[in-house]
C-alpha positions in Angstrom: -44.1 -7.3 63.2 -41.1 -5.0 62.2 -37.6 -6.2 62.9 -35.8 -3.7 65.0 -32.5 -5.5 64.9 -30.9 -2.4 63.5 -31.3 -0.9 67.1 -28.9 -3.6 68.5 -25.1 -3.9 68.3 -24.2 -5.7 65.2 -23.0 -9.0 66.8 -26.5 -9.8 68.2 -28.8 -8.4 65.4 -29.0 -11.8 63.8 -30.8 -13.2 66.7 -34.1 -11.3 66.4 -35.7 -13.1 63.6 -33.7 -16.1 62.7 -35.7 -19.3 62.9 -33.6 -22.3 62.9 -36.2 -24.9 63.3 -40.0 -23.9 62.9 -41.0 -27.3 64.4 -39.2 -26.9 67.7 -41.6 -26.7 70.5 -40.3 -23.4 71.9 -41.2 -21.8 68.4 -44.5 -23.5 68.1 -45.5 -22.3 71.6 -44.5 -18.7 70.9 -41.2 -18.8 72.8 -39.7 -16.4 70.4 -41.8 -13.3 71.4 -41.2 -11.6 68.1 -37.4 -11.4 68.3 -37.7 -9.4 71.7 -35.1 -11.7 73.7 -31.9 -9.9 72.2 -33.3 -6.5 73.0 -34.4 -7.6 76.7 -30.8 -9.0 77.3 -29.0 -6.0 75.7 -31.2 -3.5 78.0 -30.4 -5.5 80.9 -26.7 -5.5 80.4 -26.8 -1.8 79.5 -28.5 -1.0 82.7 -25.9 -3.2 84.7 -23.1 -1.4 83.1 -24.6 1.9 83.9 -25.0 2.8 80.2 -28.8 3.6 80.6 -31.4 3.4 83.1 -33.3 0.0 83.6 -36.4 -0.6 81.7 -38.8 -1.3 83.3 -37.7 0.6 86.4 -38.0 -0.7 90.0 -41.5 1.0 90.6 -43.0 -0.3 87.2 -41.7 -3.8 88.1 -43.3 -3.8 91.5 -46.5 -2.4 90.0 -46.6 -5.2 87.4 -45.8 -7.9 89.9 -48.4 -6.6 92.4 -51.0 -6.7 89.7 -50.2 -10.4 88.8 -50.2 -11.3 92.4 -53.8 -9.7 92.8 -55.0 -11.5 89.6 -53.9 -14.7 91.0 -55.6 -14.0 94.3 -58.8 -13.1 92.5 -58.6 -16.3 90.3 -58.0 -18.4 93.6 -61.2 -16.9 95.0 -63.4 -17.7 91.9 -63.0 -14.4 90.4 -63.7 -12.2 93.3 -62.6 -8.6 93.1 -59.2 -7.8 94.9 -58.3 -4.4 95.6 -54.9 -3.5 94.1 -52.8 -1.5 96.6 -51.5 1.7 95.6 -47.7 2.3 95.5 
């Protein structure tokens, strides 16, 4: 996966790819998510400060959450189909 650290402010670029302990449980289980955490935090703060719109926006977030809830309901019913409401 390419490292897009160059798209971040210089002080936080180092956090996209540095692995300090490859045996740490969070790394072994995939907690690093390919260096996405600094990008997520930076986008969140930029949205709060009004520098850019939030990503994902409220409608997209609601849609993703609704799909997850319906998937859980389906799983709890042994895989039965659950209709996903339209926004």
